C-alpha positions in Angstrom: 85.7 111.1 114.1 83.6 109.4 117.1 83.8 106.2 118.7 82.8 104.2 121.7 83.7 105.1 125.2 87.4 104.2 126.0 89.5 104.3 129.0 93.1 104.7 129.4 95.1 103.6 132.7 98.8 103.8 132.2 101.3 105.3 134.1 102.2 107.7 130.9 98.5 108.8 130.7 98.3 109.1 134.8 101.6 111.5 135.0 100.3 113.6 132.2 97.0 113.9 133.6 98.3 115.0 136.5 100.3 117.9 135.1 97.3 118.9 133.6 95.5 119.0 136.7 98.5 121.0 138.4 98.8 123.6 135.9 95.1 124.5 135.5 94.9 124.6 139.4 96.8 127.3 139.1 95.3 129.2 136.4 96.9 127.9 133.2 95.3 126.2 130.0 96.6 122.8 129.5 95.8 119.9 127.2 97.4 116.8 125.6 98.9 117.5 122.3 100.1 116.0 119.3 100.4 112.4 118.6 98.9 111.1 121.6 95.6 112.9 120.7 95.7 111.0 117.0 96.4 107.8 118.4 93.2 108.4 121.0 91.1 109.2 118.4 92.2 105.9 116.3 91.9 104.1 119.5 95.7 103.0 119.7 97.3 103.3 123.0 99.8 106.2 122.7 103.5 105.6 123.6 104.1 108.9 125.0 101.7 112.1 126.0 102.6 115.4 125.7 101.2 118.4 127.3 100.7 122.0 125.8 100.1 125.0 128.3 99.7 128.6 128.4 102.2 128.5 131.3 105.7 129.8 130.4 108.6 127.4 130.9 109.8 129.3 134.3 106.1 129.0 135.6 106.1 125.3 134.5 109.5 124.6 136.2 108.3 126.2 139.6 105.0 124.2 139.4 106.9 120.8 139.7 109.7 119.5 141.9 112.0 117.8 139.1 112.0 119.5 135.7 114.6 119.6 133.2 115.1 122.6 130.8 115.6 120.7 127.3 114.6 123.6 124.9 113.3 126.9 127.3 114.1 128.6 124.3 111.4 127.0 122.2 109.0 126.6 125.2 109.8 122.8 126.4 110.2 121.4 130.0 110.7 117.8 130.9 108.5 117.1 134.3 109.6 114.0 135.8 107.1 112.3 137.9 107.6 109.5 140.3 106.1 106.0 139.0 107.4 103.9 142.2 110.7 101.8 142.3 113.1 104.2 141.5 111.2 104.9 138.2 110.2 108.4 137.0 108.2 109.2 133.8 109.4 112.2 131.8 106.7 114.4 129.8 107.2 117.0 127.8 105.6 119.9 128.3 105.9 122.7 125.8 104.0 126.5 126.2 101.8 127.8 123.4 103.6 129.8 120.7 104.1 131.4 117.7 107.3 130.6 115.7 109.6 133.5 113.8 111.6 132.5 110.8 113.2 129.3 110.2 116.6 130.6 108.3 118.2 126.9 109.4 115.3 124.8 107.7 115.1 123.1 110.8 114.3 125.1 114.0 113.0 128.8 114.2 115.7 131.5 115.2 113.0 132.9 117.7 109.5 131.9 119.2 107.0 134.1 121.0 105.1 132.6 123.8 101.4 132.7 123.7 98.1 132.2 125.6 96.2 131.1 122.5 95.7 127.2 121.9 94.8 127.9 118.2 97.8 129.9 117.4 99.9 126.9 119.0 98.0 124.3 117.0 98.6 126.3 113.5 102.2 126.4 113.7 102.5 122.7 113.8 103.1 119.9 111.1 99.9 118.0 109.8 96.5 118.1 110.7 96.5 114.9 112.3 99.2 116.1 115.0 97.3 119.4 115.4 94.7 118.7 117.6 94.4 118.9 121.6 92.6 116.7 124.2 91.0 118.0 127.8 91.7 115.0 129.3 89.4 116.2 132.2 86.7 116.0 129.6 88.0 112.5 128.6 87.7 111.1 131.7 83.9 112.5 132.3 83.0 111.0 128.9 85.7 108.3 128.0 84.7 110.0 124.5 87.8 110.9 122.5 86.1 113.2 119.9 83.7 114.7 122.2 87.0 116.0 124.1 89.0 116.9 121.4 89.8 120.7 120.0 90.2 120.7 116.0 91.2 123.8 115.0 92.5 122.3 111.9 90.3 119.5 110.4 92.3 117.0 112.0 89.5 114.5 112.8 88.0 114.9 109.1 92.0 113.8 107.5 91.9 111.0 110.2 88.5 109.7 109.0 89.5 110.0 105.5 93.2 108.6 105.7 95.1 112.0 104.5 98.2 113.4 106.0 97.8 117.2 105.1 100.0 120.0 106.2 98.5 122.6 108.3 98.2 125.6 106.6 100.5 126.5 103.3 102.3 123.0 103.0 105.4 124.8 101.1 105.8 126.9 103.9 105.7 124.4 106.6 108.2 122.7 104.5 110.4 125.7 104.4 110.1 126.3 108.2 111.5 122.3 109.0 112.6 120.2 106.1 112.5 117.0 108.2 108.8 117.3 108.0 109.0 116.0 104.4 110.4 112.9 105.5 107.5 112.5 108.9 105.0 112.8 106.3 106.1 109.9 104.5 106.4 107.8 107.7 103.2 109.0 109.1 101.5 108.1 105.7 103.0 104.7 105.6 102.8 103.4 109.2 99.0 104.8 109.2 98.2 103.3 105.5 97.4 106.8 104.5 97.5 109.1 101.1 99.5 112.4 101.1 97.1 115.3 100.3 97.6 115.9 96.8 99.3 119.8 97.5 101.2 118.7 100.3 102.9 115.8 98.0 103.5 118.6 95.7 105.0 120.7 97.8 107.5 117.8 99.0 108.5 117.0 95.5 109.1 120.6 94.5 111.2 121.1 97.7 112.9 117.6 97.9 116.4 118.4 97.1 116.1 121.1 100.4 116.1 117.9 102.5 120.0 118.0 102.5 119.7 120.7 104.7 118.7 118.5 107.6 121.4 116.7 109.6 122.7 113.1 108.5 121.7 112.0 112.2 118.2 113.2 111.9 117.8 111.8 108.5 119.3 108.5 109.2 116.7 108.4 112.2 113.9 109.0 110.2 114.9 106.5 107.9 115.3 103.9 110.6 111.8 104.5 111.9 110.4 103.8 108.5 112.5 100.5 108.1 111.3 99.1 111.6 107.7 100.1 112.2 106.3 97.6 110.2 105.5 99.7 106.8 109.1 99.8 105.3 107.8 98.8 101.5 105.1 101.3 101.8 107.2 103.9 103.2 110.4 103.7 100.8 107.6 103.2 97.6 106.4 106.9 98.8 110.2 108.1 99.3 110.9 107.1 95.5 107.8 108.7 94.4 108.2 111.9 96.1 111.6 112.1 94.9 113.2 112.2 98.6 114.8 108.8 97.9 117.0 110.1 95.1 118.0 112.8 97.5 118.7 111.0 100.7 119.8 107.4 99.0 120.6 107.7 95.6 122.4 104.3 95.5 119.0 102.4 96.3 117.0 104.7 93.5 119.8 102.7 90.8 118.2 99.6 91.8 115.1 100.5 89.4 115.3 98.5 86.4 118.1 96.2 87.1 117.2 93.2 85.4 118.1 90.2 87.3 118.2 86.2 86.1 114.7 84.8 86.0 115.3 81.3 86.9 116.7 82.8 90.6 114.8 85.8 90.5 111.5 85.4 88.8 110.0 88.4 91.0 111.5 90.9 88.5 114.3 93.4 89.2 116.6 94.4 91.9 114.2 97.1 93.2 111.1 95.2 93.0 113.2 92.1 94.7 114.2 94.6 97.5 110.8 96.0 98.3 109.6 92.2 98.7 112.1 91.9 101.5 111.3 95.3 103.1 107.6 94.1 103.0 108.9 91.3 104.9 110.5 93.3 107.9 107.9 93.1 110.7 107.3 96.0 113.6 110.2 96.1 115.8 112.7 94.8 113.6 116.4 95.1 114.9 117.7 98.2 112.8 121.0 96.3 111.6 118.4 93.9 110.0 116.2 95.9 108.7 119.2 98.4 107.0 120.8 95.3 105.8 117.5 94.1 103.9 117.9 97.3 102.3 121.5 97.1 101.0 122.1 93.6 100.4 121.9 94.1 97.0 123.3 97.5 96.8 126.3 96.3 94.7 124.2 94.9 91.9 123.4 98.2 90.0 127.2 98.8 89.4 127.9 94.9 88.5 125.2 94.3 86.2 126.5 92.3 83.1 124.0 91.1 80.4 124.2 87.7 78.7 126.5 87.4 75.7 124.3 87.0 72.6 126.2 84.7 71.2 126.3 82.4 74.1 122.7 80.9 74.6 123.8 79.2 77.9 124.8 82.5 79.3 123.0 84.5 81.7 122.5 87.9 83.7 125.4 88.1 86.1 126.3 90.3 89.0 130.3 89.4 89.3 131.8 90.6 92.6 128.4 92.5 93.7 128.9 91.5 97.1 132.4 93.2 97.4 131.2 96.4 95.4 128.0 96.5 97.7 130.3 96.2 100.9 132.1 99.3 99.6 129.1 101.3 99.0 127.4 100.3 102.0 130.2 101.4 104.1 129.9 104.7 102.4 126.2 105.2 102.8 126.4 104.0 106.7 129.5 106.6 107.1 127.4 109.6 105.3 124.6 108.9 108.0 127.0 108.6 110.7 126.0 105.1 111.7 128.0 103.8 114.9 131.0 101.6 114.1 129.1 98.6 116.0 126.1 99.3 113.9 128.0 99.8 110.7 130.1 96.5 111.4 127.0 94.5 112.0 125.1 95.8 108.6 128.2 95.3 106.3 128.7 91.6 107.9 124.9 90.9 106.6 125.8 92.4 103.3 129.3 90.8 102.9 128.2 87.4 103.9 124.6 86.9 102.8 125.7 85.0 99.4 127.6 82.7 101.7 124.4 80.4 102.1 124.7 79.5 98.4 128.1 77.3 99.6 126.6 76.1 102.8 126.3 72.2 101.8 130.1 72.1 100.4 131.3 74.1 103.2 134.4 71.9 105.4 133.1 71.4 108.8 135.7 74.1 110.4 134.4 76.4 107.8 130.6 75.7 108.7 130.9 76.5 112.2 133.1 79.6 111.8 130.0 80.7 109.2 127.4 79.5 112.2 129.4 81.5 114.9 129.4 84.7 113.3 128.2 87.6 115.9 124.0 87.4 115.9 124.0 84.9 113.4 120.5 84.8 113.9 120.1 88.2 112.0 121.7 86.4 109.0 119.4 83.8 109.2 116.8 86.1 108.9 118.1 88.0 106.0 118.5 84.6 104.4 114.7 83.6 104.7 113.9 86.8 103.4 116.0 86.9 100.3 114.8 83.6 99.3 111.0 84.2 100.2 111.6 87.5 97.9 113.0 85.3 95.1 112.5 81.6 94.4 111.3 80.5 97.6 113.6 77.9 98.2 114.0 77.4 101.8 116.5 73.8 101.4 119.5 75.9 102.4 117.9 78.1 105.0 116.6 75.2 106.8 119.7 73.3 106.8 121.8 76.3 108.1 118.9 76.7 111.0 119.1 73.4 111.8 122.6 73.4 112.7 122.6 76.4 114.1 120.1 75.7 116.6 121.6 71.9 117.2 124.8 72.5 117.7 125.8 73.8 121.3 127.6 77.2 121.7 130.4 75.2 123.5 130.7 73.1 120.5 130.3 76.2 118.5 133.6 77.7 120.0 135.1 75.1 122.2 137.7 76.1 124.1 141.2 75.8 121.8 143.4 73.2 122.1 146.4 75.1 120.9 147.5 78.7 122.1 150.0 80.8 120.8 151.8 79.8 124.7 151.7 76.3 123.5 153.4 77.4 119.9 156.0 79.1 122.4 156.7 75.9 124.3 157.2 74.1 121.1 159.8 76.4 120.2 158.0 78.6 117.6 159.1 82.1 117.9 156.2 84.7 118.2 155.3 86.5 115.0 152.8 86.8 112.1 152.8 83.3 111.2 151.1 82.6 114.5 147.6 83.6 113.1 147.5 81.2 110.2 149.1 78.5 112.7 146.2 78.5 115.2 143.3 78.9 112.4 144.7 75.5 111.1 145.1 74.0 115.0 141.3 74.9 115.4 140.0 74.0 112.0 141.7 70.3 112.7 140.0 70.9 116.3 136.6 71.5 114.7 136.8 68.8 112.1 137.9 66.1 114.7 141.3 65.7 113.4 142.9 66.8 116.3 141.6 66.1 120.2 144.6 66.9 122.3 147.4 69.7 122.6 150.2 67.4 121.3 148.2 66.1 118.2 147.2 70.0 117.2 151.1 71.1 117.5 152.1 68.0 115.3 149.9 69.2 112.7 151.6 72.6 113.1 155.0 70.7 112.6 153.9 68.8 109.7 152.0 72.1 107.8 154.6 74.6 109.0 157.7 72.6 109.3 159.6 72.2 112.9 160.5 75.5 114.6 163.9 76.6 113.9 166.9 75.5 116.2 167.5 77.7 119.2 
């Protein structure tokens, strides 16, 4: 793969280039390695630059003023470079190595450091990630292809649009099961195909993905959802057999029919994939997961129309409530934080409420519009509509009200508080919640404009306080 001269001028590149220069000046081999080389060949600016070197971790740490041993057992050191204004750039520097057995299915039990760059490359995951780049040669020529060391055919696979495991794919995935999910993510992100032998190995080993920690599976799935190619990723997960192992609840959406008058696009799986297709790069993880899980309760609540009643249709009675419970199980299994879980579940729980928005009392509407991160509720509803009937009237109404009503009016200072109720003679107790909600409803709807009017409404609705 060749191309016109390109130049890199960013601080991370400069930091990695300086590290290579220092190591080479002291007699060690050093190259850029991995994903940054792939991205440079694709003429995409890398997010990070990693360095591979023949220098051992103790030597690397002795060469630089500030370092952290983040995996010295595996030959990995972080080198911190000042970038001005108190900012530091952390560059991962890894020693060439040969890996021993992977009995845990994620990390090698032991490694042997090497001075052979080719040996280091051969233990990596995919050919497109297995290339090295000489930054000195790159600076001289501006040509990534000319500056690249490729022992595994990575340039050819980049040109062909192929994700291929280095060497024996069964061995590569047996060493590190997470690589199967990474293959899917790279293929989706780059629009590549997975090479047939590599895909066959993934399908045969799919069940072993459960050996990977839930947190790492969660993180890979989240990356698939937020990188802008979520539909491709999840269709490939499904085809490879991995989805059935990591998210069996989602696989059950296949073939679950929907009423065509509301969902002309097809079954629940098709509908959900259309939502994923609308997730833009950089979308929040909570919105992305809600798009995936919003109809997760439909397979369990599907009810076919009554043949004896021509007016009947497919129904999913209670699918939101069931979906909330299933979503909670999924999110707990994948070890999401409480904060993330709360928002994703709220999005699933409230996604059908837009259907009632025109009939809501003013107080109910305002409480709905002031849900935390309501912009995500709006975004989910837009995707839901555009993946089905494409009727955006309710979305436009909600969006206009949300943007028009100032935050102070949406959540005004309460006219009636617990102190006001106590001052009026009511004893503190569990009934206070209902009393205060009634007073706030009246305030939001304009029926009470003063504290006195709010307390009077409470007396009328809940009775006078008991005599002292």
